[in-house]
FIKE-340882 format. One line per 4 residues: number of its first residue (from 0); for each residue x, z, y of C-alpha. Coordinates in pm, 1 decimal, padded with zeros to 6 digits, always signed. Layout:
<pts>
NUM) X,Z,Y; ...
</pts>
This chain:
<pts>
0) +03510.1,-00084.8,+03053.4; +03198.3,-00143.7,+02843.8; +03303.5,-00500.2,+02760.7; +03654.1,-00381.9,+02674.6
4) +03516.2,-00105.9,+02456.2; +03294.9,-00346.5,+02260.7; +03597.0,-00570.1,+02206.7; +03789.3,-00274.6,+02067.1
8) +03500.4,-00189.6,+01835.5; +03505.6,-00540.3,+01694.3; +03879.3,-00518.0,+01636.2; +03843.4,-00193.7,+01442.0
12) +03934.2,+00169.4,+01486.6; +04311.3,+00162.2,+01446.5; +04369.5,+00214.9,+01819.9; +04102.6,+00480.8,+01861.1
16) +04157.3,+00852.9,+01815.9; +03996.1,+01030.7,+01524.6; +03696.9,+01245.6,+01616.8; +03722.7,+01620.8,+01608.7
20) +03620.9,+01778.6,+01279.2; +03278.6,+01941.3,+01265.0; +03125.1,+02187.5,+01022.2; +02801.1,+01991.8,+00966.1
24) +02752.5,+01880.8,+00607.2; +02827.3,+01511.0,+00568.2; +02528.1,+01295.4,+00481.2; +02544.4,+00984.3,+00265.4
28) +02266.9,+00728.8,+00247.1; +02353.3,+00358.1,+00245.1; +02686.3,+00477.1,+00383.7; +02841.0,+00814.3,+00452.2
32) +02882.4,+00986.6,+00787.9; +03197.3,+00897.0,+00986.0; +03175.8,+00524.3,+00916.4; +03364.3,+00297.8,+01156.9
36) +03129.4,+00133.0,+01411.9; +03320.8,-00192.9,+01376.6; +03147.0,-00219.6,+01037.3; +02798.0,-00185.5,+01181.0
40) +02570.3,-00472.9,+01086.9; +02361.3,-00431.1,+01400.6; +02387.0,-00280.4,+01747.8; +02079.6,-00178.7,+01945.1
44) +02022.6,+00053.1,+02240.0; +01692.2,+00228.6,+02167.6; +01705.5,+00473.9,+02460.8; +01836.2,+00431.5,+02815.0
48) +02197.6,+00513.0,+02892.5; +02265.7,+00826.5,+03096.3; +02508.5,+00864.4,+03386.4; +02687.2,+01193.6,+03449.1
52) +02935.0,+01218.9,+03738.8; +02977.7,+00842.8,+03732.3; +03041.1,+00824.3,+03356.4; +02806.9,+00626.3,+03132.4
56) +02681.9,+00771.2,+02803.0; +02529.7,+00527.2,+02554.9; +02359.9,+00573.1,+02218.3; +02416.5,+00280.6,+01979.6
60) +02197.1,+00242.9,+01668.9; +02208.2,+00013.2,+01367.5; +01871.3,+00042.4,+01197.9; +01980.9,-00177.7,+00907.3
64) +02252.3,+00078.3,+00834.6; +02039.6,+00378.3,+00931.8; +02327.7,+00502.0,+01148.1; +02418.0,+00567.9,+01510.8
68) +02721.5,+00626.3,+01730.3; +02781.3,+00726.6,+02088.6; +03014.9,+00596.6,+02357.7; +03135.5,+00701.5,+02703.1
72) +03296.0,+00472.6,+02957.9; +03395.2,+00469.5,+03326.4; +03559.2,+00802.6,+03246.4; +03896.1,+00976.5,+03268.6
76) +04134.2,+01162.5,+03040.0; +03957.5,+01449.5,+02861.4; +03598.4,+01329.2,+02903.9; +03419.3,+01355.0,+02568.3
80) +03127.4,+01207.1,+02378.9; +02948.8,+01325.5,+02063.9; +02618.9,+01306.9,+01876.4; +02347.9,+01565.1,+01818.1
84) +02125.7,+01523.6,+01512.0; +01797.4,+01704.4,+01456.9; +01570.8,+01730.9,+01155.0; +01278.8,+01899.0,+01329.5
88) +01202.3,+01653.6,+01605.4; +01461.4,+01788.8,+01848.0; +01369.7,+02158.0,+01838.5; +01709.1,+02242.9,+01690.4
92) +02009.1,+02030.8,+01601.5; +02356.1,+01986.7,+01457.9; +02577.3,+01938.2,+01759.6; +02916.4,+01790.5,+01845.0
96) +02907.4,+01537.8,+01560.7; +03210.5,+01311.9,+01582.8; +03323.4,+01454.0,+01915.5; +03586.1,+01223.6,+02068.4
100) +03777.4,+01261.2,+02394.7; +03914.2,+00984.8,+02615.0; +04290.7,+00961.0,+02554.5; +04580.3,+00863.6,+02777.5
104) +04502.2,+00602.9,+03038.7; +04183.3,+00483.9,+02871.1; +03850.7,+00494.4,+03049.7; +03624.1,+00520.7,+02744.8
108) +03592.9,+00602.9,+02377.7; +03328.4,+00640.8,+02109.5; +03230.7,+00848.2,+01808.7; +03219.9,+00728.8,+01451.3
112) +02883.9,+00645.6,+01291.9; +02647.7,+00910.1,+01156.5; +02330.4,+00878.3,+00955.8; +02011.0,+00932.6,+01148.3
116) +01818.3,+01072.1,+00850.0; +01897.7,+01257.7,+00529.5; +01697.4,+01089.3,+00252.0; +01871.1,+01277.5,-00029.4
120) +01713.8,+01597.9,+00100.1; +01394.1,+01437.4,+00230.8; +01468.3,+01509.2,+00595.7; +01374.7,+01273.9,+00875.4
124) +01620.1,+01284.1,+01163.4; +01636.8,+01199.9,+01531.9; +01963.7,+01154.7,+01715.7; +02107.9,+01146.1,+02066.9
128) +02441.2,+01088.8,+02239.2; +02585.7,+01362.3,+02459.7; +02892.8,+01383.7,+02673.7; +03102.8,+01620.2,+02884.0
132) +03239.7,+01469.5,+03204.9; +03274.1,+01779.4,+03423.8; +02911.6,+01834.0,+03337.8; +02714.3,+01789.4,+03016.2
136) +02436.3,+01533.6,+02974.5; +02252.1,+01372.2,+02682.5; +02044.1,+01064.2,+02622.4; +01687.1,+01101.4,+02506.1
140) +01632.0,+01155.8,+02135.2; +01612.6,+00827.0,+01948.3; +01364.0,+00749.4,+01671.2; +01134.0,+01033.4,+01772.4
144) +00825.1,+00818.8,+01710.1; +00835.4,+00646.2,+01373.0; +00789.6,+00268.2,+01384.6; +00750.1,+00099.0,+01046.0
148) +00670.8,-00153.6,+01194.5; +00371.8,-00014.7,+01385.5; +00472.7,+00291.0,+01585.6; +00326.3,+00638.8,+01552.7
152) +00044.1,+00693.4,+01796.1; -00121.1,+00355.6,+01747.3; -00493.1,+00322.6,+01797.8; -00742.6,+00162.0,+01560.2
156) -00729.0,+00157.0,+01182.5; -00964.2,+00053.8,+00903.4; -01013.2,+00268.7,+00594.8; -00856.6,+00116.7,+00284.2
160) -00923.2,+00399.6,+00039.4; -01142.0,+00700.6,-00022.5; -01141.5,+00947.2,+00265.3; -01024.5,+01301.3,+00187.8
164) -01228.5,+01573.2,+00357.7; -01243.8,+01949.3,+00405.2; -01518.9,+02156.0,+00564.9; -01502.2,+02445.6,+00810.9
168) -01787.4,+02611.1,+01002.4; -02011.8,+02312.2,+00947.9; -01748.9,+02061.9,+01055.6; -01593.7,+01798.2,+00833.5
172) -01228.5,+01716.6,+00885.0; -01128.5,+01387.4,+00726.9; -00800.9,+01215.9,+00636.2; -00805.7,+00835.0,+00653.1
176) -00544.8,+00578.1,+00543.1; -00529.7,+00206.7,+00608.0; -00375.7,-00075.4,+00404.1; -00045.0,-00042.2,+00591.4
180) -00011.4,+00322.0,+00488.3; -00089.0,+00464.4,+00832.3; -00301.8,+00778.4,+00853.1; -00534.1,+00941.5,+01102.8
184) -00768.0,+01236.7,+01112.6; -01131.3,+01271.7,+01219.5; -01376.6,+01553.2,+01285.1; -01751.1,+01518.4,+01250.1
188) -02042.5,+01755.6,+01292.9; -01846.1,+01953.3,+01551.9; -01863.5,+02077.6,+01909.5; -01669.4,+01997.9,+02223.4
192) -01329.4,+02164.9,+02205.2; -01285.8,+02128.5,+01828.6; -00935.0,+02013.0,+01740.2; -00809.1,+01763.7,+01485.4
196) -00448.2,+01669.7,+01397.0; -00221.0,+01548.0,+01119.0; +00071.5,+01709.5,+00941.8; +00336.0,+01486.5,+00785.3
200) +00579.0,+01600.9,+00517.3; +00878.5,+01426.2,+00363.1; +00914.9,+01672.3,+00074.0; +00574.6,+01642.5,-00095.7
204) +00409.9,+01902.6,+00125.8; +00665.4,+02180.2,+00081.4; +00746.7,+02174.3,+00454.6; +00680.7,+01958.7,+00758.1
208) +00939.8,+02016.3,+01031.9; +00899.3,+01763.6,+01309.0; +00569.8,+01657.4,+01154.7; +00335.3,+01934.7,+01261.2
212) +00027.3,+01880.5,+01478.6; +00076.0,+01505.9,+01509.8; -00177.9,+01350.3,+01747.0; -00344.8,+01684.8,+01808.8
216) -00657.9,+01623.0,+02011.7; -01002.1,+01753.2,+02102.4; -01142.5,+01402.8,+02062.1; -01316.9,+01308.6,+01738.6
220) -01012.2,+01132.4,+01591.0; -00636.9,+01120.0,+01616.4; -00423.2,+00813.0,+01660.9; -00243.9,+00669.5,+01356.6
224) +00084.5,+00783.5,+01204.0; +00315.8,+00631.9,+00943.4; +00373.8,+00771.3,+00595.3; +00705.8,+00596.2,+00523.4
228) +01030.5,+00558.4,+00716.1; +01222.8,+00264.4,+00566.2; +01495.6,+00289.7,+00833.3; +01587.2,+00637.1,+00708.2
232) +01515.7,+00541.0,+00344.2; +01240.3,+00800.8,+00329.4; +00963.5,+00720.3,+00083.6; +00679.8,+00925.2,-00055.8
236) +00576.3,+01069.1,+00279.2; +00265.8,+01284.8,+00248.8; +00001.6,+01356.8,+00512.0; -00296.7,+01583.1,+00557.3
240) -00563.5,+01620.8,+00821.8; -00614.1,+01963.0,+00975.3; -00867.6,+02094.3,+01222.5; -00989.6,+02402.1,+01405.2
244) -01340.8,+02486.7,+01517.6; -01359.5,+02583.8,+01883.4; -01515.2,+02922.9,+01816.2; -01264.4,+03025.3,+01548.8
248) -00895.5,+03101.5,+01523.3; -00848.8,+02972.7,+01170.8; -00816.4,+02611.9,+01070.1; -00860.5,+02407.9,+00755.5
252) -00661.0,+02120.9,+00605.7; -00727.3,+01853.9,+00348.2; -00501.7,+01829.3,+00046.8; -00174.6,+01642.5,+00091.9
256) -00202.2,+01274.3,+00006.1; +00000.7,+00954.8,-00010.3; -00139.1,+00605.6,+00048.0; -00299.4,+00451.7,-00260.4
260) -00472.5,+00131.2,-00154.7; -00204.9,-00075.9,-00333.2; -00153.2,+00052.0,-00686.7; +00191.5,-00088.8,-00756.5
264) +00329.6,+00004.2,-00416.1; +00187.3,+00355.5,-00441.7; +00349.5,+00412.7,-00781.0; +00681.3,+00260.5,-00673.5
268) +00684.2,+00471.8,-00358.3; +00640.7,+00788.8,-00564.4; +00922.0,+00677.3,-00796.5; +01161.2,+00602.7,-00511.6
272) +01090.8,+00946.7,-00364.8; +01316.8,+01088.3,-00637.1; +01600.8,+00837.5,-00596.7; +01908.2,+00991.5,-00435.5
276) +02080.6,+00737.0,-00208.4; +02387.9,+00957.3,-00177.6; +02470.7,+00955.5,-00549.7; +02273.0,+00633.4,-00605.3
280) +02076.0,+00729.7,-00912.7; +01782.5,+00944.2,-01022.3; +01935.3,+01284.9,-01101.2; +01993.3,+01373.5,-01367.6
284) +01955.1,+01126.2,-01654.7; +02198.7,+00839.7,-01699.8; +02018.5,+00592.8,-01927.2; +01681.9,+00683.6,-01778.3
288) +01816.8,+00585.6,-01437.8; +01905.1,+00242.9,-01574.8; +01547.4,+00194.1,-01690.8; +01404.1,+00333.0,-01366.3
292) +01613.9,+00087.5,-01166.4; +01506.1,-00194.8,-01397.6; +01146.7,-00095.2,-01320.6; +01214.9,-00112.8,-00946.4
296) +01366.1,-00457.2,-01003.0; +01055.0,-00560.0,-01196.2; +00837.4,-00430.1,-00913.3; +01034.3,-00629.6,-00657.3
300) +01016.6,-00948.2,-00860.9; +00647.0,-00920.4,-00943.2; +00523.4,-00820.7,-00597.9; +00775.1,-00984.8,-00364.9
304) +00810.6,-00652.7,-00181.5; +01181.7,-00611.6,-00102.0; +01149.5,-00262.5,+00047.0; +01356.1,-00103.1,-00229.6
308) +01592.7,-00391.1,-00301.2; +01880.1,-00211.0,-00128.5; +01883.4,+00047.6,-00410.9; +01998.8,-00214.5,-00662.7
312) +02325.7,-00288.3,-00485.2; +02371.5,+00074.5,-00388.0; +02345.6,+00186.1,-00751.0; +02584.1,-00087.0,-00862.0
316) +02851.0,-00014.3,-00601.4; +02849.0,+00365.0,-00633.3; +02823.3,+00396.2,-01010.0; +03053.6,+00119.7,-01134.1
320) +03345.6,+00364.1,-01137.3; +03444.3,+00629.3,-01390.2; +03288.6,+00977.8,-01386.3; +03396.4,+01293.8,-01567.3
324) +03167.9,+01465.0,-01816.8; +02881.5,+01636.7,-01638.2; +02879.9,+01412.5,-01332.1; +02640.2,+01147.3,-01464.5
328) +02599.8,+01245.5,-01827.6; +02717.5,+01513.6,-02064.7; +02968.8,+01246.2,-02167.2; +03234.0,+01094.6,-01941.9
332) +03151.1,+00752.3,-01799.5; +03448.0,+00521.1,-01845.7; +03359.8,+00279.4,-01566.9; +03141.6,-00033.4,-01575.1
336) +02851.7,+00189.0,-01690.4; +03017.3,+00235.0,-02030.7; +03021.1,+00559.7,-02229.3; +03041.4,+00684.1,-02586.3
340) +02664.1,+00632.1,-02614.9; +02640.1,+00265.9,-02705.8; +02267.7,+00249.6,-02637.2; +02311.8,+00400.7,-02289.3
344) +02565.4,+00130.5,-02208.8; +02331.5,-00143.8,-02330.0; +02043.9,-00015.9,-02114.1; +02265.6,-00067.9,-01809.6
348) +02355.8,-00415.1,-01934.2; +01988.4,-00513.7,-01941.3; +01936.6,-00367.8,-01595.2; +02216.2,-00577.2,-01445.9
352) +02077.3,-00888.3,-01611.5; +01745.5,-00816.5,-01441.1; +01931.4,-00768.5,-01111.9; +02099.8,-01104.9,-01162.2
356) +01765.4,-01271.9,-01231.3; +01622.5,-01122.3,-00912.8; +01912.4,-01188.0,-00676.9; +02129.1,-01459.6,-00831.3
360) +02434.9,-01243.4,-00761.8; +02697.1,-01333.3,-01022.9; +02853.9,-00986.9,-01003.1; +02555.1,-00844.6,-01192.5
364) +02581.4,-01105.7,-01466.6; +02954.9,-01045.0,-01502.5; +02890.2,-00672.6,-01537.3; +02634.8,-00737.4,-01809.9
368) +02891.3,-00949.5,-01996.6; +03148.0,-00667.5,-01972.2; +02897.4,-00417.5,-02109.9; +02780.7,-00649.2,-02386.7
372) +03138.2,-00711.9,-02497.4; +03184.2,-00337.0,-02529.8; +02861.2,-00297.8,-02728.1; +02954.5,-00588.8,-02953.9
376) +03271.1,-00402.4,-03044.6; +03054.4,-00161.7,-03243.5; +02898.0,-00426.3,-03464.8; +03021.2,-00325.4,-03808.8
380) +02957.3,-00498.9,-04140.1; +03146.4,-00236.6,-04342.3; +02846.9,+00000.3,-04334.8; +02495.6,-00120.6,-04426.5
384) +02618.1,-00478.1,-04402.8; +02598.8,-00492.4,-04025.4; +02427.6,-00336.6,-03729.1; +02561.1,-00163.5,-03421.2
388) +02667.0,+00198.0,-03419.4; +02470.1,+00431.8,-03193.0; +02777.8,+00620.1,-03073.7; +03151.0,+00576.3,-03043.4
392) +03204.6,+00819.2,-03331.4; +03009.3,+00580.2,-03558.1; +02771.0,+00840.7,-03693.3; +02433.7,+00661.3,-03693.5
396) +02277.5,+00316.3,-03705.2; +01937.3,+00315.3,-03544.9; +01660.7,+00097.6,-03411.1; +01720.8,+00144.7,-03040.3
400) +02079.1,+00022.8,-03051.8; +02013.3,-00288.9,-03258.8; +01705.4,-00371.6,-03050.8; +01910.2,-00347.2,-02732.8
404) +02192.3,-00549.9,-02888.0; +01971.8,-00842.4,-02985.9; +01789.1,-00844.4,-02653.2; +02114.3,-00825.5,-02455.5
408) +02301.8,-01091.9,-02651.0; +02008.9,-01335.5,-02652.6; +01955.7,-01277.0,-02280.5; +02319.8,-01355.1,-02208.7
412) +02290.4,-01680.8,-02399.5; +01988.1,-01772.0,-02187.7; +02189.4,-01719.9,-01868.4; +02530.8,-01860.9,-01962.8
416) +02528.6,-02242.2,-01975.2; +02694.0,-02387.0,-02283.7; +02704.3,-02058.0,-02470.8; +02699.1,-02049.4,-02847.9
420) +02878.9,-01719.8,-02917.3; +02618.6,-01482.8,-02775.8; +02335.1,-01671.6,-02944.3; +02509.0,-01651.6,-03280.4
424) +02546.6,-01276.5,-03231.9; +02180.0,-01242.4,-03135.8; +02056.8,-01435.0,-03439.5; +02288.6,-01243.1,-03671.4
428) +02172.5,-00915.4,-03520.2; +01806.2,-01006.1,-03558.5; +01847.9,-01115.6,-03918.1; +02021.8,-00789.0,-04000.7
432) +01751.4,-00588.6,-03822.5; +01462.7,-00752.5,-04006.7; +01638.6,-00709.4,-04341.4; +01759.3,-00354.4,-04276.3
436) +01439.8,-00175.0,-04368.2; +01397.8,-00030.7,-04018.9; +01056.2,-00199.5,-04000.5; +00829.4,-00022.2,-04245.6
440) +00544.0,-00161.8,-04452.9; +00297.0,-00101.9,-04168.4; +00501.0,-00319.8,-03933.9; +00628.2,-00019.4,-03738.7
444) +00987.4,+00054.2,-03643.9; +01121.1,+00387.7,-03762.4; +01405.7,+00557.8,-03577.7; +01704.9,+00477.5,-03793.3
448) +01882.8,+00451.6,-04125.9; +02004.4,+00719.5,-04363.4; +02365.1,+00748.7,-04473.1; +02256.1,+00544.4,-04773.0
452) +02131.4,+00265.4,-04543.8; +01759.8,+00325.6,-04611.1; +01480.3,+00370.2,-04357.8; +01494.7,+00740.2,-04268.1
456) +01120.5,+00764.2,-04206.1; +01173.0,+00935.3,-03873.2; +00936.3,+00908.3,-03578.8; +00793.5,+00574.6,-03473.5
460) +00863.3,+00574.2,-03100.1; +00696.0,+00320.5,-02874.8; +01023.6,+00210.7,-02717.5; +01173.4,+00110.3,-03053.4
464) +00864.9,-00099.6,-03119.3; +00889.7,-00244.6,-02770.3; +01257.4,-00333.3,-02803.9; +01186.9,-00517.0,-03129.1
468) +00919.7,-00717.7,-02947.5; +01156.5,-00780.6,-02657.1; +01437.0,-00893.0,-02887.3; +01208.2,-01140.5,-03059.9
472) +01066.3,-01286.1,-02739.0; +01414.9,-01334.6,-02591.7; +01522.8,-01512.9,-02909.4; +01215.3,-01733.4,-02881.0
476) +01320.9,-01828.6,-02529.5; +01674.2,-01893.6,-02655.1; +01579.2,-02113.0,-02949.5; +01223.5,-02235.2,-02904.9
480) +01155.7,-02119.6,-03262.4; +00795.0,-02001.2,-03271.5; +00862.3,-01771.7,-03569.8; +01027.7,-01527.6,-03329.4
484) +00723.4,-01522.4,-03102.2; +00494.3,-01483.6,-03401.9; +00697.2,-01182.9,-03516.8; +00681.3,-01028.9,-03170.1
488) +00303.2,-01057.7,-03175.5; +00286.6,-00908.2,-03524.4; +00489.3,-00610.6,-03405.9; +00259.1,-00571.0,-03106.4
492) -00054.5,-00589.9,-03319.4; +00087.4,-00333.9,-03563.0; +00162.7,-00093.8,-03278.8; -00188.3,-00117.4,-03134.8
496) -00336.9,-00045.3,-03477.8; -00114.0,+00259.4,-03534.4; -00099.0,+00623.6,-03430.3; +00085.5,+00509.0,-03118.1
500) -00261.2,+00438.2,-02974.7; -00520.5,+00713.2,-02955.2; -00868.1,+00633.3,-02827.4; -00733.0,+00313.0,-02682.6
504) -00445.2,+00476.3,-02492.3; -00073.4,+00453.9,-02571.0; +00074.1,+00789.8,-02672.7; +00390.9,+00929.8,-02826.5
508) +00378.5,+01189.7,-03100.9; +00508.3,+01441.8,-02846.4; +00206.3,+01375.3,-02621.6; -00009.1,+01575.5,-02863.2
512) -00168.3,+01893.8,-02733.7; +00075.1,+02182.1,-02736.1; +00381.4,+01958.4,-02741.4; +00612.8,+01839.7,-02466.2
516) +00811.4,+01518.9,-02455.9; +01180.0,+01554.5,-02377.0; +01345.5,+01362.3,-02095.8; +01413.6,+01067.7,-02325.5
520) +01062.5,+01026.9,-02462.7; +00903.9,+01056.3,-02118.9; +01008.6,+00698.4,-02047.5; +00937.3,+00530.6,-02380.0
524) +00584.6,+00404.7,-02314.1; +00682.0,+00209.5,-02003.3; +00952.8,+00028.3,-02199.7; +00697.1,-00068.3,-02462.0
528) +00454.6,-00198.0,-02199.6; +00719.7,-00410.8,-02032.0; +00811.6,-00589.7,-02353.9; +00454.0,-00613.8,-02484.7
532) +00367.6,-00812.7,-02172.0; +00610.8,-01083.4,-02288.1; +00435.6,-01127.8,-02621.5; +00125.3,-01307.4,-02499.6
536) -00214.0,-01296.2,-02335.6; -00384.2,-01151.0,-02644.3; -00260.4,-00807.0,-02535.4; -00396.4,-00835.5,-02181.5
540) -00705.5,-00621.6,-02243.6; -00492.7,-00340.7,-02385.0; -00252.1,-00365.7,-02092.4; -00538.7,-00350.0,-01843.5
544) -00672.5,-00038.0,-02014.3; -00333.4,+00131.9,-01986.8; -00300.3,+00046.0,-01617.7; -00649.7,+00177.1,-01544.3
548) -00586.8,+00494.2,-01743.7; -00258.9,+00560.1,-01563.8; -00414.1,+00503.7,-01223.7; -00710.3,+00729.0,-01291.7
552) -00477.5,+01002.5,-01416.2; -00260.5,+01025.6,-01107.3; -00266.5,+01322.4,-00870.1; -00313.8,+01313.2,-00491.5
556) +00051.7,+01220.5,-00443.5; +00023.2,+00929.6,-00691.7; +00228.1,+01109.5,-00955.4; +00165.1,+01054.8,-01326.7
560) +00266.5,+01271.0,-01618.9; +00360.7,+01189.1,-01976.0; +00004.4,+01196.7,-02111.3; -00170.1,+00896.5,-01966.2
564) -00510.9,+00993.8,-02101.7; -00517.9,+01335.8,-01935.4; -00362.2,+01501.7,-01629.9; -00014.7,+01632.7,-01706.8
568) +00298.0,+01734.0,-01522.3; +00551.5,+01459.2,-01480.8; +00874.1,+01364.2,-01309.7; +01047.3,+01041.4,-01208.6
572) +01089.0,+00937.6,-01572.3; +00715.6,+00950.5,-01637.6; +00664.6,+00784.7,-01298.6; +00884.3,+00488.5,-01395.0
576) +00694.5,+00459.8,-01721.9; +00361.0,+00464.6,-01541.3; +00477.9,+00202.9,-01291.1; +00558.0,-00030.7,-01580.4
580) +00202.7,+00011.3,-01706.0; +00065.5,-00071.7,-01361.6; +00289.9,-00377.5,-01324.9; +00192.7,-00521.1,-01663.5
584) -00177.7,-00436.9,-01639.0
</pts>
């Protein structure tokens, strides 16, 4: 029956009965619960099958999908199979997932596929197959130890970063991490019977179900445990070492920490912690998510680490459709990442060009062309002689939109063999920009134009300066004309000599004491750093200073706030910005 059942799985699910409905909340990661096993990209059997009254229960797992399904064969009408899923290491569980009963004259059936973990809610799962064949039995829990690729409980380990310690009754309890991101605990200065263990949390230390007392021992050190679970798409795992002195009832723990021996990987890991695989973006900022994804793409390209590459396709597939107002933005999204905000649309266009550069997948390039065609529709010579409107209502011409337009059109020319149209648009856009008055006498880019088409004198934001640099460098690549590169370097030099830099550190006006940057401005500095890196080696010292400042300003979980020069509270937007500084430093 097993061979016949596998054949049926390959043919699809049309002949198989639908599983019974269950009240458990559906989980979506790479795919959503109740996926057809015939679509599985892998089939492994991580735990032994179980026999109950002559029936065979099997747990099937596809680690590349992060999903599992169960099957029963050698059975009779009415025998059933289902999955149990636990988020606390098997102490409690959601039961009867996908319960399916053997129909008619068949001798076997199977469940649909369910996710093992729940990355959107930072929960690591374990799963098992269970069945009822005139008696209930279950396989062992699968994925109980984490293997990524070294399994939890491994011996050895060499310190790769500063040890965190805490003292108690003359003992020192230490947390150690190696270059692979595995952690272990030690106790020194103690007595026989002292205990040491690790706690592991997937939600930044808020809770640690299934991760309590890992490796608990009365020896002087624990074995090693992982801090990431790529199979379940869980990043940003935090650990701490805890211990108890033999003569006391109370214990002590170090602070929670994430691995930090690799700067770029540590910052990217903290950024990906906030990515929601279910909705495939960083809730809840639309254009900021485009830039965050572009930063992940940059990380992948610069480091060769493909750990997060899956998020590029996931974001593309899930978000290419239309969304009503409030779902992704206060505005409706029309599909193809297009909305009434012309600059938001263009940010997504640049992101998909970066995805094309990284992967060579033509679908990303085609999407960028679709977006650019939409943006080009708002080039208008009837007001101020040219320029691109900031919004569909045509209320404002500003620096961000024209900077994006020139960068996007020049980049398309550089990727479309034989093109002349996009290059002509890029050159026309640049010429209008430089003649528009948006660049002031100090070589700085103000925010926009007045209704009378004059520089409005509004805030010089770093991202506007960066986009001007990026537009010029892309035009240089398109034409070979050194005047564009010279202008990019002039814009960079002007920025570094301006109030955008305070005591050698990049800062927005809203980074001043007593002020708070809004969700938009939180990400500006990283955009500037990314484009400044294209302008030449003369800015390397400045870039190194920014990277060092960012790194020194992180907290124990590798999080960075808006103010690079001093500790400050941040979120994923400031994290993406900080990662750009690290990558270009």
